[in-house]
C-alpha positions, 0 to 999 in steps of 0.5 A: 493148157506139171531123185537124186539125178544122173550127174552131168558128165564133164566134157572138159578134161581140165579145169583151167579150160573148163573155167572159160565160157563155151560161146554160143555157136554163131548159128545158134539164133538161125538154127533156133529160128529154123526149129520154130519155123518148122514146128509151127508149119507142122502145127498149122496143119492141125488146126481145126475148122473152129479155129482150135488145135484140139483133135479130141473133146478130151483135149483142153483149150489150153492146147490152142492157147499154147499154139496161139502164143507160138504163132503171135510171137512169130514174126512170120505169122503174128496176131493178125495172121488168119490162123491166129485170129481163128484161134483167138475166136475159138477162145473167145467162144469158151470164155464163161461169164465168170471170166474163166476160159475153159470148157468143162474142167481144168478151169484155172490151168486153161484160163492162165494159159489163154491169158498169156496167149491173149496177152502175147497178141498185145491187141487192146481189143483183148483188154476187157476179156483179159481183165475178166479172166484175170479177176476169175484167176485171183478169185480162184486162189486158195486164201481166206476169201474161199472155203476149203473142199470140206468147207474148212476155213483157209488160214495162212497156215493151211497147206493149200494157202496162196496156191492154185489147182487145176480148178473146177470140181475135180481140180484137186490140191494146189500145186507148184505147176498150176501156181506157176502158170497162174503167176505167169498169166498175172505177169503177162497180164501186167499185174505188178509183183506188189499185188497180194495175189503174188505175196500170197503165192510166195507162202505157198511156194515156200512150202514146196522147196526142199530148203529146210531153212525156210521150209519146216515140213517134215519131208524138206531136205536141203538141195533147193529144189522143189517138189509137186504139191503139199498133199491134202495135209502137208505130207507132200507129194513128188513125181519123182518119188521119195526116199529115206534119209540116213536117219530114216526120215521120209523125204521127197525128191526135187525135179526139174520142171517144178524147180524151174516153176518155183524159181520163176515164180519167185522172180515173178513175186519180186524176189531177188537173186540174193534171196536165200530161197532164190539162191538155193533154187539156183544151186539146184539148177547148177547141180543138176543141169542137163537137157538129155532128160527131165532131171530127178525123174529117173530116180523114181525109175529109169523109165520115167527119165523122159517123162514131161521132157518138153514141159521141162524145156519150156519151163526151163527157158522161161525161168532162165530168161526171167532170172536173167542169167545166160550161162549156167555154171555147173558144179564141175565149173563147166559153163553152159550157154543154155540158149544155144545148148537148148536149141541144139537139143530141140534141133536133134529131137525135131521130126522130119515133119517139123513135130516133137513127141514125148511119152505118154505121161502128161499127154506129151504123146500128143504131138501138138502139145509137145510141138507147141511146148518146143516152140515156146521153149525155143522162142524164149531162148532166141528172145534171150539170145537177142537181149543178151548176145553170146560173148 
């Protein structure tokens, strides 16, 4: 392997009661483990003879890497399980001489997700393979070390500077999603936040935040959320669409997965909770808390409310776990233990066979992809519950 929102309906009728934390249900951890176990049991039925979890040539190796990470993070399976070892062998078979782990497209995307999966095995045998892949990823970042698609020089004021795209000849412009996925891979590989790759990425991330105090893009508003990419010339693009301000300015809507991707990227780069950019992103989280849909997307049409829902869950879980806050206090002063709420939501969406299926947008109608995202989201919630038990 990337609206004004429907406001969250208050579930509490009195402010004094809303001010008290809603504790995680005592069985949240057990429920989360059931979700993971059932989902992994389904995924094991999808493994192919070559060790991959792709059922068609058009499916990228990242599908296998997503499932592999879930397997190795599961005490019931782990990196030495037969399925995990076969998946590792498959990923090794598609690593190129340049270090990239991909087949014929989406080179950065596939390589980054594979790095995170291999790093999760904690097996020293993969150290050299990971190092080669990390070197490939660092060399693919849009900086003055590369030339643009038209041969132009990439200077720090270039719209793409510091970001990553999907990679390859059809990689397109850099975007928040791929940049966040690569930064997570770099972090998982052990790269420290003071590395130039992170600091250059922050320059890119800044350009995609609806935070006019630090982003001078003409489309930038002030809700603190993130859009998808800067476009080729800085005009910006958002899957949640655009709208006009009261004075007729073209503005771009923030949405959930990109905002959580931006938030975790800033944390990986060493920005603190006191940084105005981080504070603005957290304010968006508080203002748009929901697990019932992919926030922001419905403003571009109600039919889009669930597009990318499982990627949203997976990105949300990772971002909130690295941010280090188990409770989201929304703008109505209601407190949400995101771990318990996310586990409950996933349990309600899981099918009888253990799988999950989303909309066709971004391939989430592929049950292997959606189920792998759900596993990783639940695992992050479980790990956070263990580290920061509910009070």
